[in-house]
C-alpha beads as a LAMMPS data file, in Angstrom:
LAMMPS data file: protein, C-alpha beads

70 atoms
69 bonds

1 atom types
1 bond types

-500.0 500.0 xlo xhi
-500.0 500.0 ylo yhi
-500.0 500.0 zlo zhi

Masses

1 110.0

Atoms # bond

1 1 1 0.000 0.000 0.000
2 1 1 2.815 2.370 0.887
3 1 1 4.583 1.787 -2.441
4 1 1 1.356 2.360 -4.386
5 1 1 0.842 5.718 -2.662
6 1 1 4.468 6.673 -3.330
7 1 1 4.085 5.889 -7.030
8 1 1 0.816 7.840 -7.154
9 1 1 2.489 10.836 -5.490
10 1 1 5.344 10.703 -8.026
11 1 1 2.874 10.612 -10.916
12 1 1 1.018 13.630 -9.517
13 1 1 4.257 15.580 -9.050
14 1 1 5.353 14.657 -12.573
15 1 1 2.032 15.882 -13.995
16 1 1 2.357 19.212 -12.164
17 1 1 5.912 19.688 -13.434
18 1 1 4.885 18.869 -17.003
19 1 1 1.950 21.330 -16.909
20 1 1 4.193 24.073 -15.548
21 1 1 6.798 23.418 -18.235
22 1 1 4.118 23.498 -20.942
23 1 1 2.832 26.878 -19.745
24 1 1 6.354 28.303 -19.692
25 1 1 7.099 27.058 -23.203
26 1 1 3.870 28.608 -24.521
27 1 1 4.758 31.918 -22.873
28 1 1 8.154 31.951 -24.637
29 1 1 6.728 31.165 -28.087
30 1 1 6.264 34.233 -30.312
31 1 1 2.729 34.953 -31.530
32 1 1 1.799 33.271 -34.800
33 1 1 0.107 35.260 -37.561
34 1 1 -1.180 34.231 -40.971
35 1 1 0.811 36.952 -42.804
36 1 1 4.580 36.251 -42.792
37 1 1 5.440 39.878 -43.601
38 1 1 3.426 41.035 -40.597
39 1 1 5.348 38.715 -38.308
40 1 1 8.674 40.073 -39.549
41 1 1 7.479 43.633 -39.055
42 1 1 6.170 42.936 -35.588
43 1 1 9.411 41.283 -34.498
44 1 1 11.398 44.410 -35.309
45 1 1 13.360 42.977 -38.216
46 1 1 14.089 45.371 -41.076
47 1 1 12.626 44.645 -44.502
48 1 1 15.227 43.562 -47.101
49 1 1 13.947 46.096 -49.649
50 1 1 14.281 48.945 -47.169
51 1 1 17.821 47.905 -46.293
52 1 1 18.732 47.725 -49.986
53 1 1 17.352 51.216 -50.643
54 1 1 19.217 52.597 -47.651
55 1 1 22.500 51.063 -48.815
56 1 1 22.011 52.497 -52.313
57 1 1 21.273 55.961 -50.916
58 1 1 24.373 55.837 -48.747
59 1 1 26.507 54.754 -51.716
60 1 1 25.179 57.710 -53.759
61 1 1 25.958 60.096 -50.915
62 1 1 29.478 58.699 -50.707
63 1 1 29.988 59.145 -54.444
64 1 1 28.742 62.748 -54.257
65 1 1 31.061 63.569 -51.359
66 1 1 33.998 61.967 -53.136
67 1 1 33.338 63.956 -56.320
68 1 1 32.947 67.195 -54.315
69 1 1 36.234 66.562 -52.489
70 1 1 38.207 66.305 -55.768

Bonds

1 1 1 2
2 1 2 3
3 1 3 4
4 1 4 5
5 1 5 6
6 1 6 7
7 1 7 8
8 1 8 9
9 1 9 10
10 1 10 11
11 1 11 12
12 1 12 13
13 1 13 14
14 1 14 15
15 1 15 16
16 1 16 17
17 1 17 18
18 1 18 19
19 1 19 20
20 1 20 21
21 1 21 22
22 1 22 23
23 1 23 24
24 1 24 25
25 1 25 26
26 1 26 27
27 1 27 28
28 1 28 29
29 1 29 30
30 1 30 31
31 1 31 32
32 1 32 33
33 1 33 34
34 1 34 35
35 1 35 36
36 1 36 37
37 1 37 38
38 1 38 39
39 1 39 40
40 1 40 41
41 1 41 42
42 1 42 43
43 1 43 44
44 1 44 45
45 1 45 46
46 1 46 47
47 1 47 48
48 1 48 49
49 1 49 50
50 1 50 51
51 1 51 52
52 1 52 53
53 1 53 54
54 1 54 55
55 1 55 56
56 1 56 57
57 1 57 58
58 1 58 59
59 1 59 60
60 1 60 61
61 1 61 62
62 1 62 63
63 1 63 64
64 1 64 65
65 1 65 66
66 1 66 67
67 1 67 68
68 1 68 69
69 1 69 70
Protein backbone atom coordinates (compact mmCIF):
# COMPACT_ATOMS: atom_id res chain seq x y z
CA UNK A 1 0.00 0.00 0.00
CA UNK A 2 2.82 2.37 0.89
CA UNK A 3 4.58 1.79 -2.44
CA UNK A 4 1.36 2.36 -4.39
CA UNK A 5 0.84 5.72 -2.66
CA UNK A 6 4.47 6.67 -3.33
CA UNK A 7 4.08 5.89 -7.03
CA UNK A 8 0.82 7.84 -7.15
CA UNK A 9 2.49 10.84 -5.49
CA UNK A 10 5.34 10.70 -8.03
CA UNK A 11 2.87 10.61 -10.92
CA UNK A 12 1.02 13.63 -9.52
CA UNK A 13 4.26 15.58 -9.05
CA UNK A 14 5.35 14.66 -12.57
CA UNK A 15 2.03 15.88 -14.00
CA UNK A 16 2.36 19.21 -12.16
CA UNK A 17 5.91 19.69 -13.43
CA UNK A 18 4.88 18.87 -17.00
CA UNK A 19 1.95 21.33 -16.91
CA UNK A 20 4.19 24.07 -15.55
CA UNK A 21 6.80 23.42 -18.24
CA UNK A 22 4.12 23.50 -20.94
CA UNK A 23 2.83 26.88 -19.74
CA UNK A 24 6.35 28.30 -19.69
CA UNK A 25 7.10 27.06 -23.20
CA UNK A 26 3.87 28.61 -24.52
CA UNK A 27 4.76 31.92 -22.87
CA UNK A 28 8.15 31.95 -24.64
CA UNK A 29 6.73 31.17 -28.09
CA UNK A 30 6.26 34.23 -30.31
CA UNK A 31 2.73 34.95 -31.53
CA UNK A 32 1.80 33.27 -34.80
CA UNK A 33 0.11 35.26 -37.56
CA UNK A 34 -1.18 34.23 -40.97
CA UNK A 35 0.81 36.95 -42.80
CA UNK A 36 4.58 36.25 -42.79
CA UNK A 37 5.44 39.88 -43.60
CA UNK A 38 3.43 41.04 -40.60
CA UNK A 39 5.35 38.72 -38.31
CA UNK A 40 8.67 40.07 -39.55
CA UNK A 41 7.48 43.63 -39.06
CA UNK A 42 6.17 42.94 -35.59
CA UNK A 43 9.41 41.28 -34.50
CA UNK A 44 11.40 44.41 -35.31
CA UNK A 45 13.36 42.98 -38.22
CA UNK A 46 14.09 45.37 -41.08
CA UNK A 47 12.63 44.65 -44.50
CA UNK A 48 15.23 43.56 -47.10
CA UNK A 49 13.95 46.10 -49.65
CA UNK A 50 14.28 48.94 -47.17
CA UNK A 51 17.82 47.90 -46.29
CA UNK A 52 18.73 47.72 -49.99
CA UNK A 53 17.35 51.22 -50.64
CA UNK A 54 19.22 52.60 -47.65
CA UNK A 55 22.50 51.06 -48.82
CA UNK A 56 22.01 52.50 -52.31
CA UNK A 57 21.27 55.96 -50.92
CA UNK A 58 24.37 55.84 -48.75
CA UNK A 59 26.51 54.75 -51.72
CA UNK A 60 25.18 57.71 -53.76
CA UNK A 61 25.96 60.10 -50.92
CA UNK A 62 29.48 58.70 -50.71
CA UNK A 63 29.99 59.15 -54.44
CA UNK A 64 28.74 62.75 -54.26
CA UNK A 65 31.06 63.57 -51.36
CA UNK A 66 34.00 61.97 -53.14
CA UNK A 67 33.34 63.96 -56.32
CA UNK A 68 32.95 67.19 -54.32
CA UNK A 69 36.23 66.56 -52.49
CA UNK A 70 38.21 66.30 -55.77
